[in-house]
C-alpha positions as CSV (number, residue, x, y, z in Angstrom):
1,M,121.5,186.6,94.9
2,S,119.3,188.9,96.9
3,L,117.6,187.5,99.8
4,A,114.0,189.1,98.5
5,R,115.0,186.9,95.6
6,R,116.0,183.6,97.5
7,A,113.1,184.0,99.9
8,G,110.8,184.0,96.7
9,A,112.5,180.8,95.7
10,E,112.0,179.5,99.1
11,C,107.8,180.5,98.7
12,L,107.6,179.0,95.1
13,G,109.9,175.5,95.8
14,T,107.8,175.1,99.0
15,S,104.5,175.5,97.0
16,L,105.5,173.2,94.4
17,L,106.1,170.2,97.3
18,L,102.7,171.0,98.8
19,A,101.4,170.5,95.7
20,A,103.1,167.3,95.4
21,V,102.4,166.0,98.5
22,V,98.6,166.4,98.7
23,G,98.0,166.6,94.7
24,S,99.5,163.3,95.1
25,G,97.6,162.2,97.9
26,I,94.4,163.5,96.1
27,M,95.4,161.2,93.0
28,G,96.2,157.9,94.7
29,E,93.5,158.0,97.3
30,R,91.0,158.5,94.3
31,L,93.2,155.4,91.9
32,A,93.2,153.2,94.9
33,G,90.1,151.9,95.2
34,G,90.1,152.1,99.3
35,N,93.5,150.6,99.2
36,V,94.9,152.8,101.8
37,A,98.4,151.0,100.8
38,I,98.5,151.6,97.5
39,A,97.2,155.5,98.1
40,L,100.5,155.7,100.5
41,L,102.8,154.4,98.0
42,A,101.5,156.7,95.5
43,N,101.9,159.7,97.9
44,S,105.6,158.7,99.0
45,I,106.9,157.7,96.1
46,A,105.5,161.4,94.5
47,T,106.1,163.2,97.4
48,G,110.2,161.7,97.2
49,G,110.7,162.4,93.7
50,A,109.4,165.8,93.1
51,L,111.9,166.8,96.5
52,A,114.9,165.6,94.7
53,A,113.8,167.3,91.6
54,L,113.1,170.8,93.7
55,I,116.4,170.6,95.4
56,I,118.0,170.0,92.1
57,A,116.5,173.3,91.0
58,F,116.0,175.6,93.8
59,G,119.2,174.4,95.3
60,P,121.4,177.3,93.7
61,R,118.7,179.7,93.9
62,S,117.7,179.6,97.9
63,G,119.3,176.3,99.4
64,A,116.0,174.7,98.8
65,H,115.6,174.5,102.6
66,F,111.7,174.2,102.3
67,N,111.7,173.6,106.1
68,P,111.7,176.1,108.9
69,V,113.9,173.3,111.0
70,V,116.2,173.1,108.2
71,T,116.2,176.9,108.5
72,L,117.2,177.3,111.7
73,A,119.7,174.2,112.3
74,L,121.8,175.5,108.7
75,A,121.3,179.2,111.2
76,L,122.5,177.6,113.8
77,R,125.5,176.1,112.5
78,G,126.4,179.1,110.9
79,E,125.2,178.5,107.3
80,V,122.9,180.7,107.3
81,A,122.8,184.3,108.4
82,K,120.4,185.2,111.6
83,R,118.6,187.8,109.8
84,E,117.8,185.3,107.1
85,V,115.8,183.1,109.0
86,A,112.7,185.0,109.5
87,P,112.2,185.8,106.1
88,Y,112.5,182.3,104.8
89,V,110.6,180.7,107.5
90,F,107.5,183.1,106.6
91,A,108.2,182.5,102.7
92,Q,107.9,179.0,103.2
93,V,104.3,179.3,105.2
94,V,103.4,181.1,102.5
95,G,104.8,178.8,99.6
96,G,103.3,176.1,101.8
97,L,99.4,177.1,101.6
98,L,99.6,178.4,97.8
99,G,100.4,175.3,97.1
100,V,97.8,173.2,99.2
101,F,95.4,175.9,97.7
102,A,97.2,175.2,94.1
103,A,96.4,171.1,94.6
104,H,92.8,171.6,95.5
105,A,92.5,173.8,92.2
106,M,93.9,171.1,90.3
107,F,91.4,168.6,91.3
108,E,88.1,170.7,91.2
109,L,88.3,171.3,95.1
110,P,87.4,173.6,97.4
111,V,90.4,176.0,97.7
112,L,89.9,176.5,101.4
113,Q,89.4,173.7,103.5
114,V,89.7,173.0,107.3
115,G,91.7,169.8,107.8
116,E,89.9,167.4,109.7
117,K,92.4,163.7,110.2
118,L,93.3,163.0,113.5
119,R,97.2,163.2,114.1
120,S,97.8,163.1,117.9
121,G,99.0,160.6,120.9
122,L,102.5,159.6,121.7
123,A,103.3,157.5,119.2
124,Q,102.6,160.4,116.4
125,W,104.4,162.7,118.3
126,W,107.3,160.8,119.2
127,S,107.1,159.6,115.5
128,E,107.9,163.2,114.2
129,I,110.3,163.8,116.6
130,V,112.2,160.8,115.0
131,A,111.2,161.7,111.6
132,T,112.2,165.2,112.1
133,F,115.6,164.1,114.0
134,G,117.0,161.9,110.7
135,L,115.6,164.4,108.2
136,V,117.9,167.6,109.7
137,L,120.8,164.9,110.0
138,V,121.1,164.1,107.2
139,V,120.6,167.7,105.6
140,L,123.3,168.4,107.8
141,S,125.2,165.9,106.6
142,C,125.0,166.5,102.9
143,D,128.4,169.0,102.2
144,R,129.2,171.1,99.6
145,A,132.0,168.2,98.2
146,R,128.7,166.0,97.6
147,S,126.2,168.4,96.6
148,W,125.1,165.9,94.1
149,A,124.3,163.7,97.0
150,A,121.6,166.3,98.9
151,P,118.8,165.1,96.5
152,I,119.1,161.8,96.6
153,A,119.4,161.7,100.3
154,V,116.9,163.6,101.3
155,G,114.1,162.4,98.8
156,G,114.7,158.8,99.4
157,Y,114.9,159.3,103.5
158,I,111.5,161.1,103.2
159,T,109.8,158.6,101.1
160,A,110.8,155.7,103.5
161,A,110.3,157.3,106.3
162,Y,106.4,157.7,105.8
163,W,106.7,153.9,106.1
164,F,108.3,153.8,108.7
165,T,107.0,156.3,111.1
166,A,103.5,156.3,112.4
167,S,102.7,159.7,111.6
168,T,104.0,159.0,107.9
169,S,106.5,161.7,108.5
170,F,105.7,165.3,108.5
171,A,109.3,166.6,109.7
172,N,108.2,170.1,108.5
173,P,106.3,172.5,110.4
174,A,105.3,174.5,107.3
175,V,104.3,171.4,105.6
176,T,102.4,170.8,108.8
177,L,100.4,174.2,108.8
178,A,99.5,173.7,105.4
179,R,98.0,170.2,105.7
180,G,95.9,171.9,108.3
181,F,93.7,173.4,104.9
182,T,93.0,170.1,103.7
183,T,90.3,167.5,104.4
184,T,92.3,165.1,101.9
185,F,94.4,162.2,101.9
186,A,97.6,164.3,103.1
187,G,95.6,166.8,105.7
188,I,95.8,167.1,109.8
189,R,93.2,168.3,111.9
190,P,94.5,172.4,113.2
191,D,93.6,171.4,116.5
192,D,97.3,168.8,115.7
193,V,99.6,171.4,114.3
194,L,101.1,172.6,117.2
195,P,102.5,169.5,119.1
196,F,103.4,168.4,115.5
197,A,105.7,171.6,115.2
198,L,106.9,171.0,118.6
199,A,108.0,168.0,118.3
200,Q,109.5,168.6,115.0
201,L,111.5,171.0,116.6
202,L,112.9,168.9,119.3
203,G,113.9,166.4,117.0
204,A,115.7,169.4,114.6
205,G,117.4,170.2,118.0
206,F,118.6,166.9,118.7
207,A,119.8,166.6,115.2
208,V,121.8,169.7,115.9
209,L,123.4,168.2,118.9
210,A,123.8,164.9,117.5
211,D,125.7,166.8,114.5
212,R,127.9,168.5,116.5
213,A,129.0,166.0,118.6
214,L,129.7,163.5,115.2
215,R,130.8,165.4,112.7
216,P,134.5,165.2,111.7
217,R,137.1,167.3,112.7
218,T,139.0,169.3,110.0
């Protein structure tokens, strides 16, 4: 499959993922009657379920990264060609934005918005380091001999990380940037996007080092 088609698959898959993240946040908040815990529960279950399904659908097409730090981690391990990193990351960023716009349109909201939700501070940044470390380590641990396990492992981890991190586990620079363009439940202020992305890169770097140190030798 050509690089252009694989990048296109990454764009579409990331778009559907963000539509699920933002759309389920809107629906959850509308139906929860002010109960934030119920809204977060709906958001996390929908996101984890959608992510598992999208990995199954797009895994054979593009590898189903949907995340720049996953692409970078796999490139550092030699499983993705270095020349493919930039097209993949560009496709993921574009797809994320399109997914947010699609979610807004589904709920009759202004398509273009600027995030307003404050997500800043050491606890939030540390949460993103931990969340991204765990996610990338899980991805790197899903080998081809057990490819059936990847959707379960990744979807399950993200669902859980919504609840055990103070930041609700963005763990993805493309997702973080895209969520800077929504004022809804899943939003983030644009000013907070860069610190989140830096924390995510740091967490991913730690995961690559941990994978190298702990991977069984064959």
